[in-house]
C-alpha positions as a LaTeX table, in Angstrom:
\begin{tabular}{lrrr}
\hline
Residue & $x$ (\AA) & $y$ (\AA) & $z$ (\AA) \\
\hline
Met1 & 111.55 & 134.07 & 65.85 \\
Leu2 & 108.02 & 135.27 & 66.48 \\
Ser3 & 105.31 & 133.07 & 65.05 \\
Ser4 & 101.71 & 133.82 & 64.20 \\
Glu5 & 100.53 & 131.41 & 66.89 \\
Asn6 & 101.88 & 133.82 & 69.49 \\
Phe7 & 99.61 & 136.69 & 68.44 \\
Ser8 & 95.97 & 137.10 & 67.58 \\
Thr9 & 93.78 & 140.08 & 66.95 \\
Ser10 & 91.95 & 139.44 & 70.22 \\
Glu11 & 95.29 & 139.93 & 72.01 \\
Ser12 & 95.96 & 143.33 & 70.50 \\
Gln13 & 95.70 & 145.29 & 73.74 \\
Asn14 & 97.33 & 144.53 & 77.05 \\
Val15 & 95.67 & 145.59 & 80.26 \\
Gln16 & 99.20 & 145.92 & 81.64 \\
Ser17 & 99.71 & 149.42 & 80.20 \\
Asn18 & 100.26 & 150.66 & 83.76 \\
Val19 & 102.95 & 148.03 & 84.51 \\
Asn20 & 106.45 & 149.35 & 84.99 \\
Leu21 & 108.59 & 147.40 & 82.51 \\
Glu22 & 111.34 & 147.36 & 85.15 \\
Glu23 & 109.15 & 144.76 & 86.92 \\
Val24 & 109.34 & 142.47 & 83.88 \\
Ser25 & 112.39 & 140.30 & 84.50 \\
Val26 & 113.78 & 136.82 & 84.00 \\
Gly27 & 112.37 & 134.40 & 86.55 \\
Arg28 & 109.16 & 136.38 & 87.07 \\
Lys29 & 105.93 & 134.39 & 86.91 \\
Val30 & 103.15 & 135.56 & 84.59 \\
Lys31 & 99.64 & 134.45 & 83.71 \\
His32 & 98.30 & 134.55 & 80.15 \\
Asp33 & 94.57 & 134.24 & 79.43 \\
Lys34 & 95.07 & 131.41 & 76.89 \\
Phe35 & 98.46 & 129.86 & 77.74 \\
Gly36 & 98.16 & 129.83 & 81.53 \\
Val37 & 101.00 & 130.27 & 84.03 \\
Gly38 & 104.58 & 130.56 & 82.88 \\
Thr39 & 108.03 & 131.87 & 83.77 \\
Ile40 & 109.87 & 134.60 & 81.87 \\
Val41 & 113.11 & 133.09 & 80.56 \\
Ser42 & 114.22 & 136.08 & 78.47 \\
Ala43 & 113.25 & 139.76 & 78.43 \\
Val44 & 114.64 & 142.20 & 75.87 \\
Lys45 & 113.69 & 145.88 & 75.88 \\
Asn46 & 112.38 & 146.96 & 72.49 \\
Gly47 & 111.73 & 150.73 & 72.49 \\
Asp48 & 108.87 & 151.37 & 74.92 \\
Asp49 & 108.00 & 147.66 & 74.97 \\
Met50 & 109.54 & 144.37 & 76.06 \\
Lys51 & 109.92 & 141.17 & 74.01 \\
Val52 & 109.59 & 138.29 & 76.43 \\
Thr53 & 110.19 & 134.58 & 76.03 \\
Ile54 & 108.02 & 132.64 & 78.42 \\
Ala55 & 108.11 & 128.95 & 79.33 \\
Phe56 & 104.47 & 128.13 & 79.98 \\
Asp57 & 103.74 & 125.20 & 82.29 \\
Asn58 & 101.38 & 123.47 & 79.84 \\
Met59 & 101.89 & 125.23 & 76.50 \\
Gly60 & 105.64 & 125.25 & 75.86 \\
Ile61 & 107.81 & 128.24 & 75.07 \\
Lys62 & 106.31 & 131.35 & 73.47 \\
Gln63 & 107.77 & 134.71 & 72.42 \\
Leu64 & 105.45 & 137.66 & 72.97 \\
Met65 & 105.54 & 141.43 & 72.99 \\
Phe66 & 104.54 & 142.37 & 76.51 \\
Ser67 & 102.26 & 145.21 & 75.41 \\
Met68 & 100.36 & 142.99 & 72.96 \\
Ala69 & 99.76 & 139.93 & 75.11 \\
Pro70 & 97.17 & 139.57 & 77.88 \\
Leu71 & 99.80 & 138.99 & 80.56 \\
Lys72 & 99.51 & 139.59 & 84.28 \\
Leu73 & 102.52 & 139.58 & 86.56 \\
Ile74 & 101.98 & 137.17 & 89.47 \\
\hline
\end{tabular}
């Protein structure tokens, strides 16, 4: 379930619009501006977007829409 803590209005645009969603996969490391470094543990295609579940090193598990979150693939 997606919770309101996962989204904020300041996170409404992702700079990753040029990222090929084929690169978003389980096991891939990402960096989020607020939550830090994490590992994708689930990735489900949702239309032109991807719903990802990420286990962040210091912030626990979060579910985010890839296009809405400030994520960088690392």
